[in-house]
C-alpha positions as a Markdown table, in Angstrom:
| # | Residue | x | y | z |
|---|---|---|---|---|
| 1 | Unk | -36.5 | 5.9 | -17.7 |
| 2 | Unk | -33.2 | 7.6 | -18.3 |
| 3 | Unk | -33.2 | 11.1 | -16.6 |
| 4 | Unk | -30.4 | 13.1 | -16.3 |
| 5 | Unk | -28.7 | 14.7 | -13.4 |
| 6 | Unk | -26.0 | 17.2 | -12.6 |
| 7 | Unk | -23.1 | 16.2 | -10.0 |
| 8 | Unk | -22.0 | 19.6 | -7.9 |
| 9 | Unk | -20.0 | 20.3 | -5.0 |
| 10 | Unk | -19.2 | 23.1 | -2.6 |
| 11 | Unk | -15.7 | 22.8 | -0.8 |
| 12 | Unk | -16.0 | 19.0 | -1.8 |
| 13 | Unk | -19.2 | 18.0 | 0.3 |
| 14 | Unk | -20.8 | 16.3 | -2.8 |
| 15 | Unk | -24.2 | 16.9 | -4.5 |
| 16 | Unk | -26.7 | 14.6 | -7.4 |
| 17 | Unk | -29.1 | 17.2 | -8.4 |
| 18 | Unk | -32.0 | 15.9 | -10.2 |
| 19 | Unk | -34.6 | 17.7 | -12.1 |
| 20 | Unk | -38.5 | 17.4 | -11.1 |
| 21 | Unk | -39.7 | 20.4 | -12.8 |
| 22 | Unk | -41.6 | 18.9 | -15.7 |
| 23 | Unk | -42.6 | 16.0 | -13.7 |
| 24 | Unk | -42.0 | 13.9 | -10.4 |
| 25 | Unk | -39.3 | 11.2 | -10.6 |
| 26 | Unk | -40.4 | 8.2 | -8.1 |
| 27 | Unk | -37.9 | 8.7 | -5.9 |
| 28 | Unk | -38.2 | 6.8 | -3.3 |
| 29 | Unk | -36.0 | 6.3 | 0.4 |
| 30 | Unk | -34.5 | 3.0 | -1.1 |
| 31 | Unk | -34.1 | 4.8 | -4.3 |
| 32 | Unk | -32.5 | 7.4 | -3.5 |
| 33 | Unk | -29.8 | 5.6 | -1.3 |
| 34 | Unk | -29.1 | 3.2 | -3.8 |
| 35 | Unk | -28.4 | 6.7 | -6.4 |
| 36 | Unk | -26.2 | 7.9 | -3.4 |
| 37 | Unk | -24.0 | 4.7 | -2.6 |
| 38 | Unk | -20.4 | 5.3 | -3.6 |
| 39 | Unk | -19.8 | 1.9 | -5.3 |
| 40 | Unk | -23.2 | 0.9 | -7.0 |
| 41 | Unk | -24.8 | 4.7 | -7.3 |
| 42 | Unk | -23.5 | 7.6 | -8.8 |
| 43 | Unk | -22.4 | 8.3 | -5.5 |
| 44 | Unk | -23.3 | 12.0 | -3.1 |
| 45 | Unk | -23.3 | 13.1 | 0.4 |
| 46 | Unk | -26.8 | 14.4 | -1.0 |
| 47 | Unk | -29.6 | 14.1 | -3.3 |
| 48 | Unk | -31.2 | 17.6 | -4.1 |
| 49 | Unk | -34.0 | 17.6 | -5.8 |
| 50 | Unk | -36.2 | 20.6 | -8.1 |
| 51 | Unk | -39.7 | 20.8 | -8.3 |
| 52 | Unk | -41.2 | 24.0 | -9.3 |
| 53 | Unk | -41.8 | 26.8 | -6.6 |
| 54 | Unk | -45.5 | 27.3 | -4.8 |
| 55 | Unk | -43.7 | 30.2 | -2.7 |
| 56 | Unk | -44.2 | 34.1 | -4.2 |
| 57 | Unk | -40.9 | 35.2 | -5.3 |
| 58 | Unk | -38.9 | 32.3 | -5.4 |
| 59 | Unk | -37.3 | 30.4 | -8.7 |
| 60 | Unk | -37.7 | 26.5 | -7.2 |
| 61 | Unk | -38.5 | 24.8 | -4.9 |
| 62 | Unk | -35.4 | 22.4 | -3.5 |
| 63 | Unk | -35.3 | 19.3 | -1.2 |
| 64 | Unk | -32.7 | 17.9 | 0.5 |
| 65 | Unk | -32.4 | 13.9 | 0.6 |
| 66 | Unk | -29.4 | 12.2 | 3.0 |
| 67 | Unk | -27.7 | 9.1 | 1.5 |
| 68 | Unk | -29.4 | 7.0 | 3.8 |
| 69 | Unk | -32.8 | 8.3 | 1.6 |
| 70 | Unk | -33.6 | 10.2 | 5.2 |
| 71 | Unk | -34.8 | 13.8 | 4.2 |
| 72 | Unk | -33.0 | 17.0 | 5.3 |
| 73 | Unk | -34.7 | 20.6 | 6.0 |
| 74 | Unk | -31.3 | 22.4 | 4.3 |
| 75 | Unk | -28.0 | 22.6 | 3.3 |
| 76 | Unk | -26.3 | 25.4 | 2.5 |
| 77 | Unk | -23.2 | 24.2 | 0.8 |
| 78 | Unk | -26.3 | 22.4 | -1.5 |
| 79 | Unk | -28.2 | 25.9 | -1.8 |
| 80 | Unk | -25.2 | 27.6 | -3.6 |
| 81 | Unk | -24.5 | 25.2 | -5.8 |
| 82 | Unk | -28.8 | 25.2 | -6.8 |
| 83 | Unk | -28.3 | 29.1 | -6.8 |
| 84 | Unk | -25.3 | 28.8 | -9.4 |
| 85 | Unk | -27.3 | 26.5 | -11.5 |
| 86 | Unk | -30.4 | 28.6 | -11.5 |
| 87 | Unk | -28.1 | 31.8 | -12.3 |
| 88 | Unk | -26.7 | 29.7 | -15.3 |
| 89 | Unk | -29.7 | 28.5 | -16.4 |
| 90 | Unk | -31.7 | 32.2 | -16.1 |
| 91 | Unk | -28.8 | 34.4 | -15.7 |
| 92 | Unk | -30.7 | 36.1 | -12.7 |
| 93 | Unk | -27.8 | 36.6 | -10.4 |
| 94 | Unk | -30.4 | 36.7 | -6.8 |
| 95 | Unk | -32.0 | 33.4 | -7.1 |
| 96 | Unk | -34.8 | 32.4 | -4.3 |
| 97 | Unk | -34.8 | 29.4 | -3.4 |
| 98 | Unk | -37.6 | 27.5 | -1.5 |
| 99 | Unk | -37.2 | 24.6 | 0.7 |
| 100 | Unk | -38.7 | 22.9 | 3.6 |
| 101 | Unk | -36.9 | 25.0 | 6.4 |
| 102 | Unk | -37.9 | 28.6 | 4.6 |
| 103 | Unk | -37.0 | 30.9 | 1.8 |
| 104 | Unk | -33.1 | 31.2 | 1.3 |
| 105 | Unk | -32.1 | 34.4 | -0.7 |
| 106 | Unk | -28.9 | 33.9 | -2.8 |
| 107 | Unk | -26.2 | 36.3 | -4.4 |
| 108 | Unk | -24.1 | 35.4 | -7.3 |
| 109 | Unk | -21.2 | 37.9 | -6.3 |
| 110 | Unk | -18.8 | 39.6 | -8.4 |
| 111 | Unk | -16.0 | 37.4 | -8.0 |
| 112 | Unk | -18.2 | 34.2 | -9.0 |
| 113 | Unk | -19.0 | 33.4 | -5.0 |
| 114 | Unk | -21.8 | 32.8 | -3.5 |
| 115 | Unk | -23.8 | 33.6 | -1.0 |
| 116 | Unk | -26.6 | 32.6 | 0.6 |
| 117 | Unk | -29.3 | 34.2 | 3.4 |
| 118 | Unk | -29.2 | 31.0 | 5.4 |
| 119 | Unk | -32.2 | 33.0 | 7.6 |
| 120 | Unk | -32.4 | 33.5 | 11.2 |
| 121 | Unk | -30.9 | 30.8 | 13.7 |
| 122 | Unk | -33.7 | 28.7 | 15.7 |
| 123 | Unk | -32.2 | 28.6 | 19.4 |
| 124 | Unk | -35.2 | 27.1 | 21.2 |
| 125 | Unk | -35.1 | 23.7 | 22.2 |
| 126 | Unk | -37.8 | 22.8 | 20.8 |
| 127 | Unk | -37.1 | 24.5 | 17.1 |
| 128 | Unk | -33.4 | 22.4 | 17.4 |
| 129 | Unk | -35.8 | 20.4 | 18.4 |
| 130 | Unk | -34.5 | 18.5 | 21.3 |
| 131 | Unk | -35.4 | 15.9 | 23.9 |
| 132 | Unk | -36.4 | 18.2 | 26.7 |
| 133 | Unk | -36.5 | 22.0 | 28.1 |
| 134 | Unk | -33.1 | 22.8 | 28.7 |
| 135 | Unk | -30.3 | 25.9 | 27.9 |
| 136 | Unk | -29.0 | 25.0 | 24.2 |
| 137 | Unk | -25.8 | 26.8 | 24.9 |
| 138 | Unk | -24.9 | 24.3 | 27.2 |
| 139 | Unk | -26.3 | 20.9 | 27.0 |
| 140 | Unk | -25.4 | 17.8 | 29.6 |
| 141 | Unk | -23.0 | 15.3 | 27.5 |
| 142 | Unk | -19.8 | 15.5 | 28.0 |
| 143 | Unk | -17.3 | 18.4 | 26.5 |
| 144 | Unk | -20.7 | 20.9 | 26.8 |
| 145 | Unk | -21.7 | 21.6 | 23.7 |
| 146 | Unk | -24.4 | 24.3 | 22.1 |
| 147 | Unk | -27.0 | 23.6 | 20.1 |
| 148 | Unk | -28.6 | 25.2 | 17.0 |
| 149 | Unk | -31.1 | 24.9 | 14.2 |
| 150 | Unk | -30.2 | 26.0 | 10.8 |
| 151 | Unk | -33.2 | 24.2 | 9.0 |
| 152 | Unk | -31.8 | 21.2 | 10.4 |
| 153 | Unk | -30.4 | 20.0 | 13.8 |
| 154 | Unk | -26.5 | 20.9 | 14.9 |
| 155 | Unk | -24.7 | 20.5 | 18.3 |
| 156 | Unk | -21.1 | 22.3 | 18.1 |
| 157 | Unk | -18.5 | 20.9 | 20.6 |
| 158 | Unk | -15.4 | 23.8 | 20.9 |
| 159 | Unk | -12.1 | 21.5 | 20.9 |
| 160 | Unk | -8.5 | 21.9 | 21.1 |
| 161 | Unk | -8.0 | 18.6 | 18.7 |
| 162 | Unk | -10.5 | 16.3 | 16.5 |
| 163 | Unk | -9.5 | 13.4 | 18.6 |
| 164 | Unk | -13.7 | 12.9 | 19.2 |
| 165 | Unk | -14.9 | 12.9 | 15.5 |
| 166 | Unk | -15.0 | 9.2 | 15.8 |
| 167 | Unk | -17.8 | 9.3 | 18.2 |
| 168 | Unk | -19.6 | 11.5 | 15.5 |
| 169 | Unk | -22.5 | 8.4 | 14.9 |
| 170 | Unk | -22.9 | 7.6 | 18.6 |
| 171 | Unk | -23.8 | 11.8 | 18.8 |
| 172 | Unk | -26.1 | 11.9 | 16.6 |
| 173 | Unk | -28.1 | 8.7 | 17.9 |
| 174 | Unk | -27.7 | 10.5 | 21.1 |
| 175 | Unk | -31.3 | 10.3 | 22.6 |
| 176 | Unk | -31.1 | 13.8 | 23.4 |
| 177 | Unk | -31.9 | 14.3 | 19.8 |
| 178 | Unk | -35.0 | 13.2 | 18.9 |
| 179 | Unk | -34.6 | 13.7 | 15.2 |
| 180 | Unk | -30.6 | 12.8 | 15.3 |
| 181 | Unk | -28.0 | 16.1 | 14.9 |
| 182 | Unk | -25.0 | 17.1 | 12.8 |
| 183 | Unk | -22.9 | 17.4 | 15.2 |
| 184 | Unk | -19.6 | 19.8 | 14.6 |
| 185 | Unk | -16.4 | 20.1 | 16.7 |
| 186 | Unk | -15.2 | 23.3 | 16.1 |
| 187 | Unk | -11.4 | 24.8 | 17.3 |
| 188 | Unk | -11.6 | 28.6 | 17.8 |
| 189 | Unk | -8.2 | 30.2 | 15.8 |
| 190 | Unk | -8.9 | 33.8 | 16.6 |
| 191 | Unk | -11.5 | 36.0 | 16.9 |
| 192 | Unk | -12.8 | 35.8 | 13.1 |
| 193 | Unk | -11.6 | 31.9 | 12.4 |
| 194 | Unk | -12.3 | 28.4 | 13.0 |
| 195 | Unk | -11.4 | 25.2 | 12.4 |
| 196 | Unk | -14.3 | 22.8 | 11.8 |
| 197 | Unk | -15.2 | 19.5 | 11.1 |
| 198 | Unk | -18.6 | 17.9 | 10.9 |
| 199 | Unk | -19.9 | 15.0 | 11.0 |
| 200 | Unk | -23.4 | 14.9 | 9.1 |
| 201 | Unk | -27.0 | 13.3 | 10.1 |
| 202 | Unk | -27.1 | 10.4 | 8.0 |
| 203 | Unk | -23.8 | 10.7 | 5.9 |
| 204 | Unk | -21.0 | 10.9 | 8.3 |
| 205 | Unk | -17.8 | 12.9 | 8.1 |
| 206 | Unk | -17.8 | 14.9 | 5.0 |
| 207 | Unk | -15.3 | 17.3 | 3.5 |
| 208 | Unk | -17.6 | 20.8 | 4.1 |
| 209 | Unk | -20.9 | 21.3 | 6.2 |
| 210 | Unk | -22.6 | 24.4 | 5.1 |
| 211 | Unk | -25.3 | 25.0 | 7.9 |
| 212 | Unk | -22.9 | 23.2 | 9.9 |
| 213 | Unk | -20.5 | 25.9 | 9.7 |
| 214 | Unk | -23.3 | 28.4 | 10.1 |
| 215 | Unk | -24.5 | 26.8 | 13.1 |
| 216 | Unk | -21.0 | 26.9 | 14.5 |
| 217 | Unk | -20.3 | 30.7 | 14.2 |
| 218 | Unk | -24.1 | 31.4 | 15.9 |
| 219 | Unk | -22.8 | 29.4 | 19.2 |
| 220 | Unk | -19.5 | 30.4 | 19.0 |
| 221 | Unk | -21.0 | 33.5 | 19.0 |
| 222 | Unk | -23.1 | 33.1 | 21.7 |
| 223 | Unk | -20.1 | 32.1 | 23.9 |
| 224 | Unk | -18.6 | 35.1 | 23.4 |
| 225 | Unk | -15.3 | 33.0 | 21.7 |
| 226 | Unk | -15.5 | 35.0 | 18.2 |
| 227 | Unk | -17.6 | 38.0 | 16.9 |
| 228 | Unk | -20.2 | 37.6 | 14.1 |
| 229 | Unk | -17.8 | 37.8 | 11.0 |
| 230 | Unk | -15.5 | 34.4 | 10.8 |
| 231 | Unk | -14.0 | 32.5 | 8.1 |
| 232 | Unk | -14.6 | 28.9 | 8.9 |
| 233 | Unk | -12.2 | 26.1 | 7.2 |
| 234 | Unk | -13.1 | 23.1 | 6.5 |
| 235 | Unk | -11.5 | 19.8 | 5.0 |
| 236 | Unk | -12.7 | 20.8 | 1.4 |
| 237 | Unk | -12.0 | 24.8 | 2.2 |
| 238 | Unk | -12.9 | 28.2 | 3.7 |
| 239 | Unk | -16.3 | 29.9 | 4.0 |
| 240 | Unk | -17.1 | 33.2 | 5.2 |
| 241 | Unk | -20.0 | 33.3 | 7.6 |
| 242 | Unk | -21.9 | 36.4 | 9.3 |
| 243 | Unk | -24.4 | 36.6 | 11.9 |
| 244 | Unk | -25.9 | 39.8 | 10.0 |
| 245 | Unk | -27.3 | 42.6 | 12.4 |
| 246 | Unk | -30.7 | 41.4 | 11.3 |
| 247 | Unk | -29.8 | 38.1 | 13.0 |
| 248 | Unk | -30.1 | 36.0 | 9.7 |
| 249 | Unk | -26.9 | 34.3 | 8.8 |
| 250 | Unk | -25.2 | 34.8 | 5.6 |
| 251 | Unk | -22.9 | 32.1 | 4.1 |
| 252 | Unk | -20.5 | 33.2 | 1.3 |
| 253 | Unk | -18.2 | 30.1 | -0.5 |
| 254 | Unk | -17.7 | 28.7 | -3.8 |
| 255 | Unk | -19.8 | 25.9 | -6.0 |
| 256 | Unk | -18.5 | 23.6 | -8.5 |
| 257 | Unk | -20.0 | 21.6 | -11.7 |
| 258 | Unk | -18.3 | 18.3 | -11.7 |
| 259 | Unk | -19.6 | 16.9 | -14.2 |
| 260 | Unk | -23.3 | 16.0 | -16.2 |
| 261 | Unk | -25.0 | 12.2 | -17.1 |
| 262 | Unk | -27.8 | 10.3 | -16.9 |
| 263 | Unk | -29.2 | 7.2 | -15.0 |
| 264 | Unk | -31.6 | 4.6 | -15.3 |
| 265 | Unk | -33.9 | 5.1 | -12.3 |
| 266 | Unk | -35.6 | 1.8 | -13.3 |
| 267 | Unk | -32.3 | -0.4 | -12.7 |
| 268 | Unk | -32.4 | 1.1 | -8.7 |
| 269 | Unk | -34.9 | -0.1 | -6.3 |
| 270 | Unk | -37.7 | 1.0 | -5.2 |
């Protein structure tokens, strides 16, 4: 069962992209986890599948899977990669991605960077979601994080250093987060500058997290720590995040193709 794939990354946050537009592949959670394994598979932070869009005006339906085989609702860096792929396939500089978190319009900028409209942040406790009713701007956890959903749950801690990064796994699984959470640690370096590290749900610490950068900027702006436009420096590079006047969050950054190949899915467990 030889299947073509494309390996891409957004600021070092890497993805294996499989095309299911001509027929569904047998991708069980166990098989996804095996493909994502860094030593025994292709290796990636997330596996992404492309299917025919069923929403009017969308170019492709995109699904995102964590390296443990669980599904994520959104991924900012992967969305830029898919937008770049669709542009190179079709020449369309304004592709629209359909995801489980909603429609994500994208734009290929003249400088080759990709802007994705990540939609409106969800700030109510039910929408993050959290385990009980509470103020999402001040969660009852040590360090006083804020929470937001960008199609997937995020908690942002505002810190002076990153010594708590090692606690990311425990915080991801805290009972406050019934669907687990991506845990961000943000250092504010100025009114429009932030340094961010993210422990991603089901993946661990990654070089970049697009939806995490969006959530961190929203949470920081809500607290009055920054304005609504911010450059977010991650381990893999810089994203420009704008919380626009229409309440949508715009994320701009690069997308890179690493290599293409084929994989025998039958060699991996179902």
